[in-house]
C-alpha positions in Angstrom: 95.4 118.1 101.9 95.1 119.3 105.5 94.3 116.8 108.2 91.1 118.7 109.1 89.8 118.4 105.5 90.6 114.7 105.4 88.7 114.0 108.6 85.8 116.1 107.4 85.5 114.0 104.3 85.8 110.8 106.2 83.1 111.9 108.6 80.7 112.9 105.9 80.9 109.4 104.5 81.4 107.4 107.7 83.3 104.2 107.7 80.2 102.2 108.7 81.5 98.8 109.6 79.5 95.8 108.5 81.0 94.0 111.4 80.8 90.6 110.0 82.2 88.5 112.8 84.7 86.9 110.3 81.1 87.4 110.3 55.6 79.3 128.9 57.4 80.6 131.8 56.7 82.7 134.9 57.2 86.3 133.7 59.9 88.7 135.0 58.6 91.9 136.6 57.8 95.0 134.6 60.6 97.4 133.8 60.1 101.1 134.6 60.2 103.4 131.6 63.1 105.8 131.2 62.6 109.4 130.6 62.5 110.3 126.9 64.0 113.4 125.3 62.8 114.9 122.0 63.3 112.5 119.1 65.5 113.6 116.3 64.1 113.7 112.8 67.5 113.7 111.1 68.4 111.0 108.6 70.9 108.3 109.7 74.4 108.9 108.5 75.3 107.5 105.1 78.2 105.1 105.0 80.7 103.2 103.1 81.1 99.6 104.3 84.0 97.8 105.8 83.7 94.1 106.1 85.8 91.3 107.5 85.9 87.8 106.1 83.5 85.2 107.6 84.2 81.5 108.1 81.1 79.6 108.9 80.7 76.3 110.6 77.8 74.1 109.5 76.1 72.9 112.6 72.6 72.0 113.8 69.4 69.8 119.4 66.4 71.4 120.0 66.1 73.4 123.3 63.3 73.8 125.8 62.2 76.7 127.8 62.1 76.5 131.6 60.4 78.6 134.3 61.8 82.0 135.0 62.0 83.8 138.4 61.0 87.3 139.0 63.7 89.9 139.4 63.3 93.5 140.2 65.3 95.8 137.9 65.2 99.5 138.0 65.8 101.7 135.0 69.4 103.0 134.7 70.9 105.6 132.5 74.4 106.6 131.4 76.5 108.8 133.6 75.6 112.5 133.5 79.2 113.5 132.5 81.5 111.9 130.0 84.4 110.1 131.6 87.7 111.9 131.2 90.3 109.8 129.4 94.0 110.6 129.5 95.0 110.5 125.8 98.5 109.6 124.8 99.2 112.7 122.8 100.8 110.7 120.0 100.6 111.6 116.3 98.9 109.7 113.5 98.1 109.5 109.8 95.3 108.6 107.5 96.2 105.4 105.7 93.8 103.8 103.3 90.4 104.3 104.9 91.5 104.3 108.6 93.5 106.4 111.0 96.8 104.9 112.1 98.5 106.2 115.2 102.2 106.4 115.6 102.3 103.2 117.6 100.5 101.3 114.8 97.1 101.3 116.4 94.4 101.6 113.7 90.9 103.1 114.2 87.9 104.0 112.1 86.6 107.6 112.2 83.0 107.8 113.5 80.9 110.3 111.5 77.9 110.4 113.8 74.2 109.8 113.3 70.9 109.9 115.2 70.3 106.2 115.8 66.6 106.8 115.3 66.0 103.6 113.3 67.7 101.7 116.0 65.8 103.4 118.9 62.5 103.1 117.2 63.0 99.4 116.6 64.1 98.7 120.1 61.1 100.5 121.4 58.8 98.5 119.1 60.3 95.3 120.5 59.6 96.4 124.0 56.0 97.2 123.2 55.6 93.8 121.6 57.2 91.7 124.4 55.5 93.6 127.2 56.4 94.7 130.7 57.3 91.2 131.9 60.5 91.1 129.7 63.5 93.2 130.5 64.9 95.0 127.4 68.4 96.4 127.5 70.4 98.6 125.1 74.2 98.5 125.0 75.7 100.7 122.3 79.5 100.2 122.3 82.0 103.0 121.5 84.9 102.2 119.2 88.6 102.7 119.9 88.6 106.2 118.5 86.8 107.5 121.6 89.8 106.5 123.8 92.9 106.5 121.6 92.4 109.3 119.0 95.8 110.9 118.2 96.6 114.6 118.4 95.2 116.8 115.6 92.4 114.4 114.7 88.7 114.5 115.7 85.5 112.6 115.0 81.8 112.8 116.0 81.3 112.2 119.7 80.3 108.6 120.4 79.3 109.6 123.9 76.9 112.2 122.6 75.6 109.7 120.0 74.9 107.1 122.7 73.2 109.6 125.0 71.0 110.8 122.1 70.0 107.2 121.4 69.2 106.6 125.0 67.0 109.8 125.1 64.8 108.2 122.4 64.2 104.9 124.3 61.0 104.1 126.1 61.0 101.5 128.9 64.5 100.3 127.8 67.4 99.9 130.3 70.6 101.4 129.0 73.9 99.7 129.8 76.8 102.1 130.1 79.6 100.3 128.4 81.4 103.6 127.6 82.1 104.4 131.3 83.0 100.8 132.0 85.5 100.7 129.2 86.9 104.1 130.1 88.2 102.8 133.4 90.5 100.3 131.6 92.0 102.2 128.7 95.5 101.3 129.8 94.7 97.6 129.2 94.2 95.8 125.8 90.5 96.3 125.6 90.5 97.0 121.9 92.3 95.4 119.0 95.0 97.5 117.6 94.8 96.1 114.1 91.1 95.2 113.9 87.8 97.2 114.1 86.5 95.0 117.0 87.3 95.2 120.7 89.3 92.5 122.4 87.5 90.0 124.7 89.0 91.9 127.7 86.9 94.9 126.8 83.8 92.7 126.3 84.5 91.2 129.7 84.3 94.6 131.4 81.1 95.5 129.4 79.6 92.1 130.4 80.4 92.8 134.0 78.5 96.2 133.7 75.6 94.5 132.0 75.3 91.8 134.7 75.3 94.5 137.4 72.7 96.5 135.5 70.5 93.4 135.0 70.8 92.5 138.8 71.9 88.9 138.2 72.1 87.0 141.4 74.9 84.7 140.4 78.4 86.2 141.3 80.3 87.4 138.3 83.5 85.4 137.9 86.8 87.3 138.2 89.0 87.2 135.2 91.5 85.2 137.2 89.1 82.3 137.1 89.1 82.2 133.3 91.5 80.2 131.2 93.6 82.5 129.1 94.7 81.7 125.5 97.2 83.9 123.5 97.6 83.9 119.7 100.7 85.7 118.5 101.2 87.7 115.3 97.6 88.9 114.7 96.9 91.5 112.0 93.2 92.1 111.7 90.7 93.9 109.4 92.1 97.4 109.9 95.5 96.3 108.6 93.7 95.5 105.3 91.7 98.7 105.3 94.9 100.7 105.9 96.3 99.4 102.6 98.8 97.2 104.6 100.2 100.2 106.5 103.9 99.6 107.2 103.7 100.9 110.8 100.8 98.7 111.6 102.3 95.7 109.8 105.5 96.0 111.8 103.4 95.9 115.1 101.3 92.8 115.0 99.4 92.1 118.2 98.7 89.2 120.5 95.0 88.2 120.2 93.9 87.0 123.7 90.7 85.1 124.5 89.3 83.8 127.7 87.3 80.6 128.5 84.9 81.0 131.4 85.2 78.5 134.3 81.6 77.2 134.2 80.1 74.4 132.1 78.1 75.1 129.0 77.1 73.5 125.7 76.8 75.5 122.5 74.4 74.7 119.7 74.2 76.1 116.2 71.6 76.5 113.5 72.5 77.7 110.1 69.8 79.4 108.0 69.0 76.3 106.0 69.2 73.9 109.0 66.1 72.2 110.5 67.5 71.7 113.9 70.4 72.7 116.2 73.6 70.8 116.5 76.3 71.1 119.2 79.8 72.3 118.5 82.5 74.2 120.5 82.0 77.9 121.3 85.7 78.6 120.5 86.7 77.4 117.0 90.1 77.0 115.6 90.8 79.6 113.0 93.7 80.9 110.9 95.6 83.6 112.9 94.3 86.3 110.5 90.7 85.3 111.4 91.3 85.2 115.2 88.2 87.2 116.0 86.1 84.5 114.4 87.1 82.1 117.2 84.0 83.3 119.0 81.2 81.1 117.5 82.8 81.1 114.0 80.8 83.9 112.5 77.5 85.7 112.4 75.0 83.9 110.1 74.1 81.2 112.6 71.6 81.4 115.5 73.5 80.2 118.6 72.0 78.7 121.7 74.2 78.3 124.8 72.9 76.0 127.6 74.8 76.7 130.8 75.1 75.2 134.2 73.5 78.3 135.8 70.1 77.7 137.5 68.7 81.2 138.0 66.0 80.8 135.4 67.2 84.0 133.5 67.1 83.4 129.8 68.9 86.0 127.6 68.3 86.8 123.9 71.1 88.9 122.4 70.4 90.9 119.2 73.7 91.9 117.8 76.4 92.8 115.4 79.7 91.0 115.6 80.9 93.0 118.6 78.7 90.9 120.8 80.4 87.7 119.7 83.2 88.3 122.2 80.7 89.2 124.9 78.8 85.8 124.9 81.5 83.7 126.6 81.6 86.3 129.4 77.9 85.8 130.2 77.9 82.0 130.4 78.1 82.2 134.1 75.2 84.6 134.5 72.3 83.2 132.5 70.7 79.8 132.3 70.2 80.0 128.6 71.6 82.4 126.0 70.2 82.8 122.5 72.3 84.8 120.0 70.9 86.3 116.9 72.6 88.7 114.4 70.1 91.3 113.2 71.5 91.0 109.6 70.7 87.3 109.2 67.6 86.4 111.3 65.2 87.0 108.4 67.2 84.4 106.4 66.4 81.5 108.9 64.2 78.9 107.3 63.2 76.8 110.4 63.6 79.3 113.3 61.4 82.2 114.2 62.1 85.3 112.1 61.0 87.8 114.7 62.5 88.8 118.0 59.1 88.8 119.7 58.3 85.3 118.5 61.7 84.1 119.9 60.9 85.6 123.2 57.5 83.9 123.3 58.7 80.5 122.0 61.7 80.2 124.3 60.6 81.9 127.5 63.1 84.7 127.2 63.2 86.9 130.3 65.9 89.4 129.1 66.6 90.9 125.7 69.9 92.7 125.1 70.5 94.8 122.0 74.3 94.9 121.7 76.3 96.6 118.9 78.8 99.3 118.2 78.0 102.9 117.3 78.5 102.4 113.6 75.9 99.7 113.5 73.4 101.6 115.7 73.4 104.6 113.4 74.3 103.0 110.1 73.2 100.4 107.5 73.1 97.5 109.9 70.3 99.0 111.9 68.0 99.0 108.8 67.6 95.2 109.4 65.9 95.7 112.7 62.4 97.0 111.6 61.9 93.7 109.6 62.6 91.4 112.5 60.5 92.9 115.4 
């Protein structure tokens, strides 16, 4: 079968990653509304599901809200032109359900979608929380946008993100695509896993902090404590049917611990309270991405040593897990909720707007990759507004 036909078939049934990570205050000022283009009435893309294994840590301290300060934030948008990335020109092959480049890098093929469910839900959250809460949208491209081999193609993630942004009202877009495009020669994405590396999350976090006009200086990467785990073969290796080229090229999984002080608390769906535990958990090498908070089912609260009264709520898929450690020096409090599991919580608010109210949230960040924004993961959003 010709390559073009294979890619067409994969695009028609997109590899929609489930992205399991393994798995009263003073109001902030109003946020100006962004211009809105015509909304698309197309259906979201249908998808097969790719999941990674989750290892959960059973944990459970209540937290209190504190007074926020006002911060003036202007609406931003993505760059008018797509960044030009110098592709390697290498060849590749379809192996299992992923594309494997000649150097052993795996990548899913993005099939496109309108993101209307996502955009409508984000807009509804903004309407409920009001002008005094800043709401941001960071839709993250996957590695295919930057490393696609010769002779292969996929739907444009740049165009997808731009289309989503055109449907947003009063939401501040965060341009992770351009931020990542400046660092394609670095290990910003995993080669054997469908996630990015924390280095990519660091650059996206830096862009978000700049967009959010955080007054605290963003710590340089040289201030972080680096940890390397050798011999990592992630989810894409399994999805490639144990591709020999990928298997012969395991990677180094690198994570970074920020220099500031923070305490991490967890609440599982059945827990009645939060309990403290490390943010970075020891995992088997094959589950290295789960080092970040140990999975997705828990609600996570990070109490930091920052005193700027900015309180962040992240609504996410597992891509954002690697982002959280990079924001511990920028926000006073960080609350982390996976959109797939919030409704399962028994002793924690089941809606985003209620969390904002109960914990004095000043900033809400929707953070996920393109597959989640246009696929099955986004269908969880309307039920947790």
